[in-house]
N, C-alpha and C positions, 0 to 999 in steps of 0.2 A: 196412730189413728188407723184402725183396721180397715176403714173404707177407702183408703187411698188406692188409686187404680193400679199403681205398680205393685203394691203389696197383694192386691187381689190376684193379679196375674201370677205372682210368685207362689201363691197358695194353690195355684192350679185352676183358677177360675177363667172361663172363657167369657170375654166381654165383646159387646157389639162393636165398640171402637177400642182398639188396643191403646194402652198408654204409650207415650213416646218420650224418649230423651235421645241424646246424640253424643257419641264418643267424641271427645275433644270439643264439646260444645262451647266451652270457654277457651277462646284462642285467637290466633292471629287474623282470622277472617273478619273479626269484629273491630271496628275502629275504636270503640270504647275500651276494648282489651289492650290494644296497642298503646293507647294513651296511659292506661294504668301501669302497664309494664314500663313505659318510659319514666313514669313517676317513681317506680320502685328502683330503677337503676339497671337491673339485669334480671335474668330469669330466676336464678337461685334466690336473689334477694326478694323477689316477688313470692316465691314459694314459702319463704320463712317469715314473711310479714303477715300476721294473721288478719289484720284489717284489710289489706289490699288483696290477699288471697281470697278472703271471703267476698270482697267486692267483685272480683272477676268471676267467681263462682255464681254470683247472683245476677250478673249482667244478662246472660242468655235467658234466665227465667223471666226477668223483667221484659225483655224484648219479645220473646217468643211464647212464653207460657208453657214451657215443657212440664211434663208430669214429674220429673225428677231433676235434681241438681247433683252433680258429682263433684266431690271435693277437688279443688285445684291443688295439685301437687305433682310429683314425678316419681316414677318407680325407682329411680336411682338415689332417692333420699335415704332409703334404708341402707344400702352399702356405705354411703357416706357416714351414717350414724354408727356403722360397725367399724369405721376407721379408714375406709378407702378415701383417697383424694378424689374429688369430683370437681370438674369445671366444664363449661360449655364454650365451644368454639362457634362464633357467629357464622351461620350458613352451613355448618358441618355437623353440629350436634354435640352430644356429650363425650367427655373423655374421663377415664378413671385410671388410677394406678392399677397395675395388673397383678394377678395371682397366677404365677406359672410354676412356682416351686414352694416347698414347705416354708422357707424363710419369709415368703411373701404373706403366707396365711397366718403365721405365728402371732403377729401383732394385732390381729383382728379382735375386737371387743366381744363380750358375751351378749346374749339376748337381753340380759337385764340392764345393760349399760347403754341402750339405744335411746332412752327416753329424754335425756338431756338435750340431745340434738333435735329430736323430733317433737319436743314440747310445743313449739309454735304451730305445728300441724294439728295437734289436738286442740289447741286454742282456736284455730280456724274452724274446726268442726263444731265447737261449742258456740261460736258466733253464729254459724249457719243454722244450727238447731234452734236458735232463738229468732233469727231474722227471715228464714224461709217462709213463704206463704204456707198456711196450714195444710193446703191440699197437695203440696210438693213433697216428694220423698227425698231424703238425703242419703246419697250413696257414698260410702268410703271405698278405698281400694288399695291394692298392693300389687306389685309384680309377682308372678309365680317364681319359685326358686330357680327353675331351669333358665328362664328368660333373664332374670337378674344375674345369674351366674355367667351367662354368655358375655355380658358387658364387663363383669369383674375380671374375667379371665383374659379377654381380648383387649380390654381397656377402651373399647368403643363398639359401636354396632358394626357388624360384618354381614356380607351378603349370604353366607352359608353357615355362619356360626362355627366355622372351621376350627379356630383355636380351642373352643370349648369341647368340641368333639375329639380333638387331638389329646387334650388333657384327660378326658373321660376314658379314652382307650389306652393312653400311655402311662397315666398315673392315676388309676381309678381311686386309690385310697385318698389322695388329696382332693380329687374331684368330689367325692362323696362327703368329705368334710365340709366343703363349701356348700353343697346342697343341704346337708343336715343343719348347718348354722343358719342358712337362709330360711329353712322351713320353720325352725323353732322361733326365729326372730320375727318372721312374718306373722306368726300366731300372736306374739306379744304386741306387735304394731297394730294389727287389726283389732285386737282385743281393746286396746286403748282408744281407737277410733270409735268403736261401738260404745264404750263407756262414756265417751264425750258426746254422743248423740247420733252417730251413724245408724240408720235404720236398715240398711242393706250394705253388704260389702261385695266387691267384685275382685276376682283374681285374674289378672291379665297375663296369659302365657303367650305372648306375641310370637315367639319363635318355636312353639310346640311342633309346628309342621316339619321341622328338620329332624325330629326324633322319630325313628322308625321301629316297628316291631316291639321287642322286649324293652328297648330303650325308652319308648313312649310310655309303656306301662310303668317302668321303674322311676322315670324322672319327670313325667308329666302327670300321670294318674295318681301314683302313690303319694307325692307331696300334697297334691290337692285334697286327697282323701284325709290325710293326717291333719292338715290345716282346718278343713271343714268339720271333721269330727270333734276336734278340740274346741273350736269356736262355738259349736252347737252345744257342747257339754257345758261351757261357761255361760253361754247366752242362749238358752233353749228358745227355739222359734226364730232365731236370727236368719233371715234369708240370705243365701249366697249365690252369686252368679259366677260361673266359670267360663273362661274364654280361651280354649286351646286352639288358637288361630291356625287355620290351614291344616287341621288335624285329619281331614279326609275321613276315611273309615273310622278313625279314632274318635270321631264325634259319636259314633254309634255306641250306646251303653255308657257314655261318659258320666251322665247324671247318676245312673245306678251305681257305678263303680266308685264314684267320689262322694256322693251324697249331696252335691250341689242342687239347688232348687231350680236353676235355670241354666241353659247352655246358650251362650252367645255364638252366633254363626257368622262366618265371614263370607266373602263373595266367591270363594273357590267352589262352593256348592250352590245349587239352585234352591229356591224356596220349595219346589216340589220334592226334591231329595230330602231337604231338612224336615219337611212335614212328615214324610213317610218314615224316615229312619231315626229322627231325633225327637220330634214333638210327641211321638207316641209315648215317650217316657215322662212328659211334663212340659213345663214352660220353655219356650225358646225366645231368643232375642235376635233381632236383625231384620233383614240383611240387605237393605237397599245399597246399591253401589254408590260410593262416595263421589264418583265422577259426576253424578247427576246434580250435585250441589254446585258444580261449576257450569255445566252446560244448560241445565234447566229445561224449559219448554215442555212440549207434549211428551217427550221421552221420560221426563221426570214424573209427570202426572201418571203416565202409563205404568212406570216402574213402581210408584207408590201403591197404586191400585193392585198391581200384580202381587206384590209382597203381602199387602194387607189381606187380600182375598184368599191367597193360597194358605195362609196360616189361620184363617178365620174360624176353623172348626175346633181349635184348641187354645190353650193359654199362650199369649204372645205379647211381647214387649217390642214395639216398633223401634228400630234403630238402624244405623248404617252398618255395613259389614266391616268397616274400619273407621278410623277417625276422620272427621272432616278436615279438608286440606286448606292451607292458608289462602289459596286462590279462589275459594268458594265465594259465591255471591249470597249475602244474607237474604236477599229477596227470594232466592230459591229455597232457603230454609222455611221461609214463611209459606211459600207455595206448597212445599212438602206437607206441612202441618195442616194447611187448609184442605188439601186433597184427602189426607188421612181422615179428617173429621167431617168431610162433606156429608150432607144429607142427615146431619144429627141435630 
């Protein structure tokens, strides 16, 4: 439906009230999510249960009326589909088997062998494409190659992505094999999401900010460009959102370099900076501080108005600068939406 507000923004249209969705909008801050996750048994079982994954995706749409739903999944399902061992430690996050030498990489599967594992994800997308309200846009997603590689190399999240940088500099041939495999596999993964009904896809490069200079161009920009070009070749007109988090000056020109239709902005830059340097090239998404969802009050109201009004002269999708945190108050989410849509 071409008149969906998210799709209008992604086409470059400026709207009186920007459309809104929220990163991690299906998650632990919602009691109904916690109940469904308990029903599933654990996080990975929830990701791979199409009925329950669709249910948690729909929960924030029912409660808040967001303009978009984002598929409930995890960026590390792709490395699992490629053959990595994946598990989650309660309170600590994901763990994976590591790739530090050629023998670790050799057993990895090809891009054509990922769909058996990821089939339930595509089924979730099909359910959502049927059950979402007709005015809501369905967003699919994947992690960017660099970000996913940092987990595959270190076996977990790290503060500085040090193990991945060490492999990049110490054994660049192996490092680039990992990046190349993730790039082509991400294309196939997102292609199948689009075939299943995703109307927009987003590429999350959560650790892009630790890439500097030429490394940013080579391992953040170039893979995003390859993925974007191939998806648009296969699916002309498919909108793509890029999120090179904490890229700093790397945000400038990112849309033009990669071909993405929208650049999501984090909180390391101000709305004024984003409007001046990034929105000039097209749609931007963001960038209210996630902490407002915890603290609420007048600061939340002022923050929403500030972000909305600063980006009001161009195409904008209202969102947080990062995912909502588990300690957020759902009432603050309602207040954010009410404030955004006031006087309409």
